[in-house]
C-alpha positions in Angstrom: 0.0 0.0 0.0 2.8 2.4 0.8 4.5 1.7 -2.5 1.3 2.3 -4.4 0.6 5.6 -2.5 4.2 6.8 -3.2 3.9 5.9 -6.9 0.6 7.8 -7.1 2.0 10.8 -5.4 5.0 10.9 -7.8 2.7 10.5 -10.7 0.5 13.4 -9.6 3.6 15.5 -9.0 4.9 14.7 -12.5 1.6 15.6 -14.1 1.4 18.9 -12.1 5.0 19.8 -13.2 4.2 18.9 -16.8 1.1 21.1 -16.8 3.0 24.0 -15.3 5.8 23.6 -17.8 3.3 23.6 -20.7 1.6 26.7 -19.4 4.8 28.7 -19.0 6.1 27.6 -22.4 2.9 28.7 -24.2 3.0 32.0 -22.4 6.6 32.6 -23.4 5.9 31.6 -27.0 3.0 34.0 -27.2 5.2 36.8 -25.8 8.0 36.0 -28.3 5.6 36.0 -31.2 4.2 39.4 -30.3 7.8 40.8 -29.7 8.9 39.7 -33.1 5.9 41.2 -35.0 7.5 44.6 -34.6 4.2 46.1 -33.3 6.2 47.4 -30.3 9.6 49.0 -30.7 12.4 46.5 -29.7 13.5 48.8 -27.0 10.1 48.6 -25.3 9.4 44.9 -26.0 12.7 43.0 -26.3 12.8 39.4 -27.4 13.3 36.6 -25.0 17.0 36.2 -25.9 17.7 39.8 -24.9 15.7 39.4 -21.7 17.7 36.2 -20.9 20.9 38.0 -21.6 20.0 40.8 -19.2 18.9 38.2 -16.6 22.0 36.1 -16.9 24.3 39.1 -16.8 22.7 40.5 -13.7 22.8 37.1 -12.0 26.5 36.5 -12.9 27.7 39.8 -11.5 25.6 39.2 -8.4 23.5 42.4 -8.6 20.2 40.6 -9.2 20.9 38.2 -6.3 21.5 41.1 -3.9 18.3 42.9 -5.2 16.3 39.7 -4.8 17.7 39.1 -1.3 16.9 42.6 -0.2 13.3 42.4 -1.4 12.8 38.9 0.0 14.1 40.1 3.4 11.5 42.9 3.5 8.8 40.5 2.4 9.6 37.8 5.0 10.0 40.3 7.8 6.7 42.1 7.2 4.9 38.8 6.5 6.3 37.2 9.7 5.0 40.1 11.8 1.6 39.9 10.1 1.4 36.1 10.7 2.5 36.5 14.3 -0.2 39.1 15.0 -2.9 38.0 12.5 -3.3 34.3 13.5 -3.6 34.8 17.3 -5.8 37.9 16.9 -8.0 36.1 14.3 -8.4 33.1 16.7 -9.3 35.4 19.6 -11.8 37.2 17.4 -13.4 34.0 16.2 -13.6 32.5 19.7 -14.6 35.5 21.8 -17.4 37.9 20.7 -16.2 40.9 22.7 -12.8 40.7 21.0 -14.5 40.5 17.6 -16.8 43.5 18.4 -13.8 45.6 19.5 -11.5 44.9 16.5 -13.8 44.3 13.6 -14.8 48.1 13.2 -11.1 48.9 13.2 -10.4 46.3 10.6 -13.3 47.5 8.5 -12.0 51.1 8.6 -8.4 50.3 7.8 -8.7 47.5 5.3 -10.0 49.6 2.4 -7.0 52.0 2.7 -4.4 50.9 0.1 -1.1 50.0 1.7 0.8 52.3 -0.6 -1.3 55.3 0.6 0.6 55.0 3.9 4.0 55.4 2.2 4.2 59.2 2.4 3.1 59.2 6.0 5.6 56.4 7.0 8.4 58.2 5.2 7.6 61.3 7.3 7.6 59.2 10.5 10.5 56.7 9.8 12.5 58.1 6.8 13.6 56.1 3.8 14.8 52.6 3.9 13.9 49.1 5.2 11.6 50.2 8.0 9.0 51.8 5.7 9.1 48.9 3.3 8.6 46.3 6.1 5.8 48.3 7.7 4.0 48.5 4.3 4.4 44.8 3.8 3.1 44.1 7.3 0.0 46.4 6.7 -0.8 44.7 3.4 -0.4 41.2 4.7 -2.1 41.6 8.0 -5.8 41.7 6.9 -5.9 38.6 4.7 -4.2 36.7 7.5 -6.5 38.0 10.2 -9.8 37.6 8.3 -9.0 34.2 7.0 -8.1 33.0 10.5 -11.2 34.5 11.9 -13.3 32.9 9.2 -11.7 29.5 9.8 -12.4 29.6 13.5 -16.0 30.6 13.0 -16.4 27.9 10.4 -15.5 25.1 12.8 -18.5 22.8 13.2 -19.8 23.2 16.8 -20.8 19.6 16.8 -17.2 18.6 16.6 -16.4 20.7 19.6 -19.3 19.4 21.6 -18.5 15.8 20.7 -14.9 16.2 21.7 -15.9 17.9 24.9 -18.4 15.1 25.7 -15.6 12.6 25.4 -13.6 14.5 28.0 -11.3 16.5 25.8 -9.7 19.4 27.7 -9.7 23.0 26.4 -6.2 22.6 25.2 -7.0 19.4 23.3 -10.1 21.0 21.8 -7.9 23.8 20.4 -5.0 21.7 19.0 -6.9 18.6 18.0 -10.2 20.0 16.7 -10.0 23.8 16.1 -6.6 24.1 14.5 -7.1 21.2 12.0 -10.5 22.4 11.1 -9.4 26.0 10.6 -6.1 25.2 8.9 -7.3 25.4 5.3 -8.5 28.9 5.9 -5.2 29.8 7.7 -3.0 28.4 4.9 -5.2 30.3 2.4 -4.6 33.4 4.5 -0.8 32.9 4.4 -0.9 32.5 0.6 -3.0 35.6 0.1 -0.8 37.6 2.6 2.3 36.5 0.7 0.9 37.7 -2.6 -0.2 41.0 -1.1 3.2 41.3 0.5 4.9 41.1 -2.9 2.6 43.7 -4.4 3.2 46.0 -1.5 7.0 45.6 -1.3 7.5 46.4 -5.0 5.4 49.6 -4.7 7.2 50.5 -1.5 10.6 50.0 -3.1 9.5 52.3 -5.9 9.0 55.1 -3.4 10.8 54.5 -0.1 13.6 51.9 -0.3 17.3 52.4 -0.8 19.2 51.5 -3.9 18.5 47.8 -3.4 15.5 45.7 -4.2 13.7 44.3 -7.3 11.2 47.2 -7.2 14.0 49.7 -7.3 15.5 47.8 -10.3 12.2 48.1 -12.2 11.8 51.7 -11.3 15.4 52.6 -12.2 15.4 50.6 -15.4 12.3 52.5 -16.6 14.1 55.8 -16.4 16.7 54.4 -19.0 14.2 52.4 -21.1 15.9 49.1 -20.1 12.9 47.0 -20.7 15.0 43.8 -20.8 16.2 44.4 -17.3 12.7 45.3 -16.1 11.3 42.0 -17.5 14.3 40.1 -16.1 13.3 41.5 -12.6 9.7 40.4 -13.2 10.9 36.9 -14.1 12.9 36.7 -10.8 9.8 37.9 -8.9 7.6 35.3 -10.6 10.2 32.6 -10.0 10.4 33.3 -6.3 6.6 33.3 -6.0 6.4 30.0 -8.0 9.0 28.4 -5.8 7.3 29.5 -2.6 4.0 28.2 -3.8 5.3 24.8 -4.8 8.0 24.2 -2.2 6.8 26.1 0.9 3.0 26.4 0.8 2.6 23.0 -1.0 4.7 21.3 1.7 2.8 23.0 4.5 -0.5 21.9 3.0 0.6 18.3 2.6 1.9 18.2 6.2 -1.3 19.6 7.6 -4.6 19.8 5.9 -4.0 16.9 3.4 -2.5 14.7 6.2 -5.5 15.5 8.4 -8.0 14.8 5.6 -9.4 18.3 5.6 -9.1 18.7 1.8 -9.0 16.4 -1.2 -6.4 16.5 -3.9 -7.9 17.6 -7.3 -7.4 15.0 -10.0 -6.8 15.3 -13.7 
């Protein structure tokens, strides 16, 4: 049985990789076809070999790696703070009505404000640099994390809690054995959404408030000199990091939690 399950998992993984490869190849082929039509000037829409040349050159001299590391540092710092605050606060809001009544109006008032709208204010308060970028990421990532956790806790079937309580489960056991597994699909979705929001926010913050390092700064600076090949190379790096996190980090977390606990089913085909 173990060998069959392993073979099935590997087969599913290979099919998923093949589908992802086909999608990416088709998208690249469409881009290359449009670039070679001449509809856009070559300086504005370079062909893939030129983009690859810019990407490879920036990787070889180390500049792209430093820019990517700077951006990833800001994303992970801001996201970590958002997760550390959003999950506990979301659980408290879902479990205790007074906590929900206190924080929900504040969430409703702050959430519609775009994260980048805070950049000028944060610059006045904290100056330019990492602090502003990390705070912008934190602000953007907090609300998806908070609301998904809150929704997950509220969605826990009360019958499960009562059944576990009737069998003598302690409050601690109810939390870790019932509530966390039941709410975990929502929490993981919140982390995914927060990660995506964090990338959107950090690139915008680097446009306006960061130092001379970061993928957002590369895009903004390359625009001033019409270096579209370097801009696209930076976008490829951003997409590659996001794809790697989705497959390696979030996919592994999901397999170790919600799939292991039987909370979701794998899609077939």
